[in-house]
C-alpha distance (Angstrom), angle and dihedral (degrees) to the residues before:
residue distance angle dihedral
M1 . . .
S2 3.85 . .
D3 3.78 135.3 .
H4 3.90 117.4 -140.4
F5 3.71 124.5 -172.7
G6 3.77 126.8 -162.0
S7 3.82 144.1 165.1
C8 3.78 143.7 -174.6
L9 3.75 126.0 -97.4
C10 3.76 96.4 -97.7
G11 3.74 94.0 44.2
T12 3.83 97.2 -122.2
V13 3.79 94.2 115.7
S14 3.80 124.5 50.0
F15 3.74 130.4 168.7
E16 3.78 146.5 178.3
V17 3.79 127.4 -139.8
T18 3.81 115.2 -161.0
G19 3.81 115.3 -164.3
D20 3.73 139.7 32.5
F21 3.84 131.1 -57.6
D22 3.81 116.8 -123.1
S23 3.76 95.7 -154.0
F24 3.82 145.6 -6.9
Y25 3.74 116.1 -143.6
L26 3.77 131.6 -172.5
C27 3.87 99.4 -149.1
H28 3.82 118.4 -157.5
C29 3.88 98.3 -178.0
Q30 3.80 114.6 130.5
H31 3.88 90.6 -111.7
C32 3.87 91.4 60.6
Q33 3.81 91.3 44.2
K34 3.76 89.6 54.5
D35 3.79 97.1 45.9
S36 3.87 93.9 42.9
G37 3.69 96.8 40.3
S38 3.86 85.8 -137.3
A39 3.81 143.1 84.5
H40 3.77 92.4 -80.5
A41 3.75 147.5 -8.0
A42 3.80 119.6 -113.3
N43 3.81 108.4 -147.8
L44 3.77 135.1 169.2
F45 3.78 119.0 -146.2
S46 3.85 131.0 -156.0
Q47 3.80 133.5 170.6
S48 3.81 92.5 -170.2
A49 3.84 110.5 31.6
K50 3.79 116.8 104.4
L51 3.85 125.0 -132.9
V52 3.84 122.9 -146.7
W53 3.80 121.1 -176.3
R54 3.88 104.5 -138.4
S55 3.77 94.3 -173.9
G56 3.76 140.5 -7.8
A57 3.73 99.7 29.7
D58 3.75 88.0 149.5
A59 3.73 91.3 60.7
V60 3.93 92.4 57.4
T61 3.78 115.7 100.7
S62 3.82 132.0 171.2
F63 3.75 139.2 -148.4
T64 3.78 128.0 -161.2
L65 3.80 118.7 -165.0
P66 3.83 103.8 -122.2
G67 3.72 113.2 -110.7
T68 3.92 93.7 17.9
R69 3.82 140.9 76.1
H70 3.83 88.0 -122.1
S71 3.76 109.0 121.2
K72 3.81 137.8 153.2
S73 3.75 138.9 -173.5
F74 3.71 125.2 -145.6
C75 3.85 145.4 168.6
K76 3.84 110.1 -88.6
L77 3.84 89.4 -143.9
C78 3.84 106.5 47.6
G79 3.76 102.5 11.6
S80 3.83 94.9 -124.5
A81 3.83 113.7 161.0
L82 3.83 110.9 -110.1
P83 3.87 136.7 -177.8
D84 3.72 115.0 -62.1
T85 3.86 128.1 -151.3
Q86 3.75 99.5 174.5
S87 3.82 93.9 115.6
A88 3.80 108.1 73.8
G89 3.72 113.1 -105.6
L90 3.89 94.9 -0.6
L91 3.79 126.0 103.3
V92 3.84 113.0 -159.0
V93 3.83 114.4 -166.2
P94 3.93 121.3 -173.5
A95 3.82 102.8 -130.9
G96 3.81 92.1 -140.0
C97 3.80 93.6 63.0
L98 3.75 93.9 61.3
D99 3.82 117.7 102.9
T100 3.79 93.4 -167.8
K101 3.82 123.6 73.8
L102 3.75 120.3 -100.1
S103 3.73 123.0 -128.8
I104 3.86 93.4 -166.6
A105 3.80 121.3 83.5
P106 3.78 120.4 -146.8
T107 3.82 111.5 -73.3
A108 3.73 98.1 -149.8
H109 3.89 146.9 -36.9
I110 3.74 109.3 -100.5
F111 3.80 132.2 -162.1
S112 3.78 87.2 20.3
S113 3.84 90.6 160.5
S114 3.91 84.8 72.9
K115 3.83 94.6 52.3
A116 3.86 114.6 144.1
G117 3.88 109.8 -102.7
W118 3.74 91.3 -116.9
D119 3.82 95.3 48.3
G120 3.85 98.1 83.3
R121 3.80 97.2 68.2
L122 3.84 100.1 46.3
G123 3.83 90.4 115.3
E124 3.82 88.2 66.3
V125 3.78 95.2 54.4
P126 3.84 116.7 101.5
E127 3.86 119.3 -109.5
F128 3.73 127.5 -135.6
E129 3.83 126.0 -171.3
G130 3.77 89.6 -140.1
L131 3.81 139.2 -2.0
P132 3.76 109.0 -37.4
D133 3.87 118.1 -113.6
């Protein structure tokens, strides 16, 4: 069993997840593109891990897209994605909000039929260790 710690960008919200993740999906659906502002969302899923808000629980809010199971939780102050428990019995943790290292690699890309048109050639794009000059 593992303990994972995380927080939002402004530091108001912090949390602990006790337990193991079942899967780690990179989701390319259009809902995840919209709420991540990127090519995909990177979320960890667990049916058994437990979430405890260590600070800032009152700054956490959630949104569920009407007519769907798509929901996300985030900090009211800085907008950072945070763990979501809106789906009964399922904990969804955005990988980027964790402060501890992950030992699990992504399980799979999902909803790849919805990939952004520019997503397929990312391996060809130059890399920089910081902001380019």
